[in-house]
N, C-alpha and C positions, 0 to 999 in steps of 0.2 A: 041456559039463558045467555051466557057469555058467547058461546059459539053462534047462536042465532043472531045476536047483535053484531058480532065480528064479521060474519060472512054476509051480512046484509048492509055492510058499510057503504057500498056503492049507492044505496038508496038514500042514506042520510047525508052523504057528502061531508062527513067528519074526517078531516085529514089525519088525525091521530089514529082513528080506527082503521083507515086505509093503510097507514104505515104498519100497524100491528098485524093486519091481515096479510100484507105483503111478507112480513117477517115469518109468519106461520107458514104461509105457502112456500116460501123459500126453504124452510126447514123440512117441509114435506116433499121437496124436490119438484115442486110444480112451478117451474120457472116462468113459463108463459103467463100463468095466472098471477104470479107475483108481479110481473112486469105490468100487467093490466091494472092491478091494485095500485101500484106506484103512479101510474099515469092518471089516476083519479085525483092525485094531489096536485092542485094547480096554484095554490097560494103558499108563500113561504111561512114557515113555522116561527113562532115566537115562544120559547127561546130558540136561539140559533142552533143549539146543540142538536135539536131534532132535524134541522136541515142537513147537518153533517151526517147523521145516521141515515137519513133518506138517501143522500148521494152515495154513501158507501154501500148501502144495500143495493141500490140501483146498479152500481158498478159490478158488484158480485153477481147479480142477476144477469146482466148483459154478458159478463164473462162466461157464465154457465151456458148461456144461449149461443156462445161463440161469436158474439158481436163485440169483438175486441176493441175496435176504435171507439164505439159508444161507451164501453166500459171505462176506457182511459179518460174520456171526457167527464164521466161522473166522478171518478176518483180525483181528477184535477179540480173539479168544482168543490169537492169535499175539503180540499186544502184551504179554501177560503174561511173555513170555520174551525181550523185546527191550529194550535200554537205549541202543543207538546212535541218535542223533537223526535221522540221515539215513535209517536203516532204518525208524524210526518214521514219518517223513514219507512214505516209499514205501508203507508199509502204509496210512496214512491216505489216500493217493492212490487206492489200490485200493478202499477203502471208499467214497470219493466216486464213483469210476467205477461201482461197483455201484449206488449210488443213482441216478446219471444213467441208466444202462441200464434199471434197473427202471422208471423214470418214462417213458423215451422209446423203448425198443426197438421197440415196436409202431408208434409214430408215424413213425419214420425208416426202418425196415427191414421189407420185406415177406417176406424170408426170413431164416433164421438167419445173422447176420453172422460167425459163427465157423465 
């Protein structure tokens, strides 16, 4: 029942279900489908914690799709919801990683490294 509800979340337009669906798809390495599930979320969450999780997941999805500039944007947006210094450092590390891959992925990898 859970799987049926989760994978039909695009019909219900429940943003939390779309976020959960995106997370499951990401873990299944179905990044394009995860991106689509995240795009179904059009309104901000309350509580804001879910906005942070959405932006970080969107950043990781875009990173895996090699859309590094878009990934950086999502990680940057997630900083709006973060106050913990170690979490902020982790997000900054992701943004630096995006910049490095954007500059070097073609130089060092002949195939998709993900």
